[in-house]
C-alpha positions in Angstrom: 121.3 99.5 99.9 118.3 99.6 102.2 118.9 101.2 105.6 117.5 99.6 108.7 114.6 101.7 109.8 111.7 101.8 112.3 108.4 101.4 110.6 105.0 102.2 112.1 101.5 101.1 111.2 98.4 102.8 112.4 95.3 100.6 112.6 91.8 102.0 113.3 89.2 99.6 114.7 85.5 100.5 114.7 82.4 98.7 115.9 78.7 98.9 114.9 78.1 100.3 118.4 80.0 103.4 117.3 83.3 103.0 119.2 86.6 103.6 117.6 90.1 102.7 118.8 93.6 103.1 117.4 96.8 101.1 117.8 100.2 102.2 116.6 102.5 99.3 115.9 106.3 99.8 115.6 108.7 97.3 114.2 112.3 97.5 112.9 113.1 96.6 109.3 116.6 95.3 109.0 119.1 96.8 106.5 119.9 94.9 103.2 122.1 95.3 100.2 120.4 96.8 97.2 122.1 94.3 94.9 120.1 91.2 96.1 116.3 91.3 95.7 115.8 88.4 98.0 117.4 90.4 100.9 114.9 93.3 100.3 112.1 90.8 100.2 113.3 89.2 103.4 113.5 92.6 105.2 110.0 93.5 104.1 108.7 90.1 105.2 110.3 90.6 108.6 108.3 93.8 109.1 105.1 92.4 107.7 105.3 89.3 109.9 106.2 91.5 112.9 103.1 93.7 112.3 100.9 90.7 111.8 102.0 89.2 115.1 101.6 92.5 117.0 98.1 93.0 115.5 96.9 89.5 116.5 98.3 90.0 120.0 96.5 93.4 120.4 93.2 92.0 119.1 93.5 89.0 121.4 94.8 90.5 124.7 94.4 94.3 124.7 91.3 95.3 122.7 88.9 93.1 124.6 90.4 94.3 127.9 89.1 97.9 127.4 86.1 97.4 125.0 83.8 94.4 124.8 82.4 95.3 121.3 83.1 93.3 118.1 85.5 95.4 116.0 86.6 95.5 112.4 89.6 97.2 110.9 88.6 100.3 109.0 91.9 101.9 108.2 95.6 100.8 108.0 98.4 103.1 107.1 102.1 102.3 107.2 105.2 104.5 106.9 108.7 104.8 108.2 108.7 106.6 111.5 110.8 109.6 110.5 108.4 110.5 107.7 105.3 110.7 109.9 106.5 112.7 112.9 106.1 116.4 113.0 108.9 117.2 115.5 111.8 115.4 117.2 109.7 115.2 120.3 107.1 113.1 118.4 109.8 110.8 117.2 111.1 110.4 120.7 107.5 109.7 122.0 107.0 106.9 119.5 110.5 105.4 120.0 109.8 104.8 123.6 108.7 101.5 125.1 105.5 99.9 124.0 102.6 98.5 126.0 101.4 102.1 126.8 98.8 104.7 125.8 100.0 107.9 124.1 97.9 110.9 123.2 98.8 112.3 119.7 97.3 114.3 116.9 96.5 112.3 113.8 96.3 113.9 110.5 94.9 111.6 107.8 96.0 113.1 104.5 94.7 110.7 101.8 97.2 107.9 101.9 99.7 109.8 104.2 99.7 109.7 107.9 101.2 112.5 110.1 101.5 112.2 113.9 102.2 114.9 116.4 102.1 115.6 120.1 101.6 119.4 120.0 99.8 121.4 122.7 97.0 122.3 120.3 95.8 121.8 116.8 97.2 125.2 115.8 100.6 124.3 117.2 100.4 121.0 115.3 99.8 122.8 112.0 102.4 125.4 112.8 105.0 122.7 113.4 104.0 121.1 110.1 104.2 124.4 108.3 100.9 123.9 106.7 97.2 124.3 107.4 95.2 122.9 104.5 92.2 121.9 106.6 92.9 118.2 106.5 91.0 116.0 108.9 92.8 116.0 112.3 92.0 114.3 115.5 93.4 114.2 119.0 93.5 110.5 119.8 94.5 108.2 122.6 96.3 105.4 120.9 97.9 102.2 122.2 101.6 101.9 121.3 102.8 98.3 120.7 106.3 97.5 119.6 108.3 94.4 118.5 110.7 95.2 121.5 108.4 93.7 124.2 111.0 93.5 126.8 111.2 97.3 127.0 107.6 97.7 128.2 105.4 96.4 131.1 101.9 94.9 130.9 101.3 96.2 134.5 101.3 99.8 133.1 98.9 99.2 130.3 
């Protein structure tokens, strides 16, 4: 059986002018029985199509609003929400409404993404219980979810 979970996708945009922007997309994957492959496929399609719709919306309506440059996607990472957050506070931060900016630490560990809202880089690594010198950045990212009615365009 596949449990219903919240999934996030981090997308990094860069331009030839040197700017870089991130968007964190969040969508729900419905539960499904493990006995029927088509149900699992349908659940994955639901998430994939949700992310695609959110990405297109962000590129059309939000990215040009704050940066006039031409951008290309240079990084995409996807994971279930619980596996990427350092603390419960981070989980709560990303479970909130969309259409807003959040400031988070991003640790890009090969093909694994870890997010956190710690006070400092040292606090972030302490909460993770590791400090292997992985690349970490404090970034302002745009949070966009498939639950649009819970946010406001006036605030973004």
